[in-house]
N, C-alpha and C positions, 0 to 999 in steps of 0.2 A: 503496498500500500503507499501508496506518494503520499509525503505531507505540505501541506500549503508552500512551505518555503520553497519545495524541490519545485511545486509550478507553477512560483511566482516568476514574473517576466524579468529576464535578465539584470533589464535596469530599474527595477525595482529593490534590485538587492546592493547592499553595501558596497564600494569600490573595492580591491582588492587592498591592504595591509601596504603595498608599496606603493599605490599612486596617492593613497591619501598626506602624504609623505610630501607630493610634488610641488609645491611652494618652496619649499626648505633646500631641498635639490636641487630647484634653480638658482636660489640666492646660492647657494653651496659652488655651484657652476661659475656664478659671477662671480665672488671672491678670488677665485683661483685665475678667471682670466686676469681680472686689477692686480693678484700678484706678478702674474708670468709679465703684463705689461709695466708695470714698476723695475722687476728685476732687468728686463728687456732695456728700460729706458734706460737706467743706472749703467749696465755693459758699453750704453753709445756715450757716457758722459755723463749724462743729467745727471741733476742731487734728487732728494726726495722731495723736496721740494716744488723743484720743474716738474717733476713724475705728478703732483698732486694736480699741480696747473692745467697739464696736459691733459690726465686723466678729466679737468671738469669741462676743459675742449672740446674732448670727445664726446660728453655725456653719458657718462660711466655710470651716473645716478648718484644715491647719497653717498659721499666721504668721509661721513663722522668717523669711520673706522681704519681710515687712511692718517 
């Protein structure tokens, strides 16, 4: 015998656990891109302050953590 939950349409079921934390993953991915950008800027001779200014020009979002 099937339960009501098994018969419910897929859209009505909660998303898998991995999909519920998608915004956190997106923020983590952006943080990795920012760090990579800063490291590359420093390799090219920019100071941390200049790299921050470049990120602002690039439009990387909130830079309060930088």
